[in-house]
C-alpha positions as CSV (number, residue, x, y, z in Angstrom):
1,M,-0.1,-0.2,-0.4
2,D,1.2,3.1,-0.6
3,D,1.9,5.0,2.6
4,S,1.1,8.8,1.4
5,K,-2.8,7.0,1.5
6,L,-2.1,6.7,5.0
7,H,0.2,9.8,5.8
8,P,-0.8,12.3,3.9
9,G,1.9,15.0,3.1
10,A,4.8,11.3,3.6
11,V,7.4,10.8,1.4
12,T,7.2,8.1,-0.2
13,V,10.8,6.5,-0.4
14,N,11.6,3.9,-2.8
15,P,14.0,0.7,-1.0
16,I,16.4,-0.3,-2.9
17,T,17.1,3.3,-3.3
18,L,16.7,3.4,0.8
19,E,19.1,1.1,0.7
20,I,22.1,2.4,-1.9
21,I,21.8,5.4,0.6
22,K,21.8,3.5,3.6
23,G,25.1,1.5,2.4
24,A,26.9,4.7,1.2
25,L,26.7,6.0,4.0
26,R,27.7,3.4,5.9
27,A,30.6,3.1,3.6
28,A,31.8,7.1,3.9
29,Q,31.2,6.4,8.4
30,A,33.7,3.4,8.2
31,E,36.5,5.1,6.3
32,T,36.1,7.3,8.9
33,E,36.7,5.1,11.6
34,A,39.6,3.2,9.7
35,L,41.3,7.2,9.1
36,L,40.6,7.7,12.4
37,E,41.9,5.1,13.7
38,R,45.2,5.3,10.8
39,T,46.5,8.5,12.2
40,A,45.9,7.9,16.0
41,M,49.4,8.4,17.7
42,S,47.5,6.5,20.6
43,D,47.5,2.6,21.6
44,V,44.6,3.7,23.6
45,I,42.6,4.1,19.7
46,R,44.9,2.2,17.9
47,E,44.6,-1.7,20.0
48,K,41.3,-1.0,22.5
49,K,39.0,1.1,19.5
50,D,38.6,3.8,22.0
51,F,36.8,5.5,19.5
52,F,33.8,6.8,17.7
53,T,32.1,8.3,14.3
54,G,29.0,9.3,13.1
55,F,27.1,11.3,11.0
56,F,24.3,13.4,12.1
57,D,21.4,15.2,10.2
58,P,20.8,19.1,10.9
59,D,18.3,18.5,15.0
60,G,22.2,16.2,16.0
61,K,19.8,13.1,15.6
62,L,21.8,10.3,15.3
63,V,21.9,8.6,11.1
64,A,24.3,6.5,10.7
65,A,27.8,5.1,13.5
66,T,30.5,3.0,15.0
67,P,28.2,0.4,16.4
68,A,29.4,0.9,20.0
69,P,26.8,2.0,23.1
70,L,26.0,5.8,23.4
71,F,24.6,7.0,27.3
72,A,23.6,10.9,26.0
73,H,23.3,12.6,22.9
74,I,26.1,14.2,21.3
75,V,26.0,16.7,18.8
76,Q,23.2,17.7,20.5
77,P,24.7,19.6,23.4
78,I,26.1,22.0,21.2
79,F,23.9,23.8,20.0
80,K,22.8,25.1,23.9
81,Y,25.7,27.2,23.4
82,Y,25.7,28.0,19.8
83,A,22.6,27.8,17.9
84,A,22.3,26.4,14.8
85,E,21.8,29.3,12.5
86,T,25.3,30.5,13.4
87,M,27.0,28.1,12.3
88,R,29.5,28.7,9.0
89,P,31.2,25.6,6.9
90,G,34.6,25.9,8.7
91,D,33.7,26.0,12.0
92,L,34.5,23.5,14.2
93,Y,33.2,22.1,18.1
94,W,35.9,20.7,20.2
95,Y,34.4,19.6,24.4
96,N,35.2,17.3,26.8
97,D,32.6,18.7,29.1
98,C,31.2,15.7,31.3
99,Y,28.3,18.2,33.0
100,A,27.3,20.3,29.9
101,S,26.9,17.6,27.5
102,D,24.7,15.5,30.1
103,G,26.5,12.1,30.1
104,G,27.3,11.7,26.2
105,V,30.8,12.6,27.5
106,S,31.7,10.1,29.9
107,H,35.1,11.9,31.5
108,L,37.7,14.2,30.4
109,N,40.0,11.9,28.7
110,D,36.9,11.5,25.7
111,Q,37.3,14.5,23.6
112,V,34.8,15.4,21.7
113,F,35.0,17.2,18.3
114,A,32.0,18.0,15.5
115,A,31.6,19.9,12.3
116,P,28.9,20.6,10.4
117,V,28.4,19.7,7.2
118,F,26.3,22.0,4.6
119,V,24.6,22.1,1.1
120,D,24.1,24.8,-1.1
121,G,24.7,26.9,1.9
122,K,21.8,24.5,4.0
123,L,23.1,23.3,7.5
124,S,22.0,19.6,6.4
125,A,24.1,17.7,8.7
126,F,27.2,17.1,11.2
127,S,30.1,14.8,10.7
128,Q,31.0,13.7,14.4
129,S,34.0,12.3,16.3
130,W,35.2,10.9,19.5
131,A,38.5,9.3,21.0
132,H,40.0,8.6,24.4
133,F,43.0,10.8,24.9
134,T,45.2,8.7,27.4
135,D,47.2,12.4,28.1
136,I,44.6,14.7,29.6
137,G,42.3,15.0,32.3
138,G,42.2,11.8,35.0
139,M,40.0,10.2,36.6
140,P,38.7,13.0,39.2
141,E,38.7,10.7,42.1
142,V,42.7,10.6,41.5
143,I,43.6,14.0,40.8
144,G,40.6,16.2,40.8
145,L,39.4,18.4,38.4
146,S,40.9,21.1,39.0
147,G,43.6,19.6,39.6
148,A,44.2,18.0,35.5
149,G,44.4,20.8,33.6
150,R,42.2,24.5,32.3
151,V,38.8,24.6,32.6
152,V,37.4,27.7,30.4
153,P,33.2,28.7,30.2
154,P,32.1,27.9,26.6
155,G,31.0,30.2,24.3
156,D,34.4,31.7,24.9
157,P,37.2,31.0,21.8
158,G,39.4,34.0,24.1
159,K,39.9,31.8,27.3
160,L,39.8,29.3,25.7
161,A,43.2,30.1,23.6
162,A,44.5,31.9,27.0
163,A,44.1,29.2,29.3
164,I,46.6,26.9,26.4
165,V,49.3,29.5,26.1
166,E,49.3,29.7,30.4
167,F,49.0,25.8,30.3
168,A,51.9,25.8,28.2
169,R,54.1,28.2,29.4
170,A,53.6,27.1,32.9
171,R,56.2,24.0,32.0
172,N,57.1,24.1,36.3
173,E,53.4,23.4,36.9
174,L,53.7,19.5,35.4
175,P,55.5,17.7,37.8
176,D,53.5,19.1,40.4
177,L,50.3,17.2,38.8
178,G,52.6,14.5,39.0
179,R,53.5,14.4,42.4
180,R,49.7,14.9,43.8
181,A,48.6,12.3,41.6
182,R,51.1,9.5,42.7
183,S,50.3,11.4,46.0
184,C,46.5,10.5,45.7
185,Y,47.7,7.2,44.5
186,R,49.8,5.9,46.8
187,Q,47.0,7.0,50.5
188,H,44.1,6.1,48.4
189,F,44.5,3.0,45.7
190,T,47.5,1.0,46.0
191,P,46.4,-2.7,46.2
192,E,46.6,-2.8,50.2
193,R,45.0,0.5,50.9
194,M,42.0,-0.4,48.4
195,T,41.9,-4.0,50.4
196,E,41.7,-2.7,53.5
197,N,39.1,0.2,51.9
198,Y,36.9,-3.0,50.7
199,L,37.8,-5.3,53.6
200,A,36.3,-2.8,55.6
201,L,33.4,-1.9,53.1
202,Y,32.2,-5.4,53.0
203,R,32.5,-6.0,57.4
204,A,29.9,-2.5,57.8
205,C,27.4,-3.8,54.8
206,A,27.7,-7.5,56.4
207,G,26.9,-6.7,60.6
208,M,23.7,-4.6,59.2
209,R,20.6,-5.6,58.7
210,P,19.0,-5.8,55.4
211,E,16.8,-2.4,55.4
212,E,20.6,-0.6,56.5
213,V,22.3,-1.8,53.4
């Protein structure tokens, strides 16, 4: 039956054409995966495959992507700070903010890059990738957000540039970051200390009534 009769205004798509377009999109997306994997300097990306690439529609809805779970939207958080009508060809949006993405980014190491795609001057899609960078940030419980780098507000490229320059010049801070991380590790995360903490937790749970656990 013609779907246009059931849904007035709907566009009927030839299933063969649909499969061809679907295959072309998947092939192009697979090429982005191969390119990212081949050019990555990180073994986490090359060996562990901790990355994701995808194509999204103008509203940030997923069209084709790496077969991996997403815990929230990846492109749509950008619209909170940059309206679609302000985007221009050549723009590139880069973020790793766990909170601003509502969980789309699980930790600071996951760097998200999204580029708007224009056809005849009209925003038509987004090409996006994220990958795990081993030398950026860290687990919050290890060194804390303030100890991992600089936090700058979105939408202010001047402050971002200033933070990058400041951090690049402050080479004397790098040993401090390492010392803080090692100190925190010795206090909380050595095998002996973690064993002690887990045993204390189990004992505490075993000594509590079920309704208190």
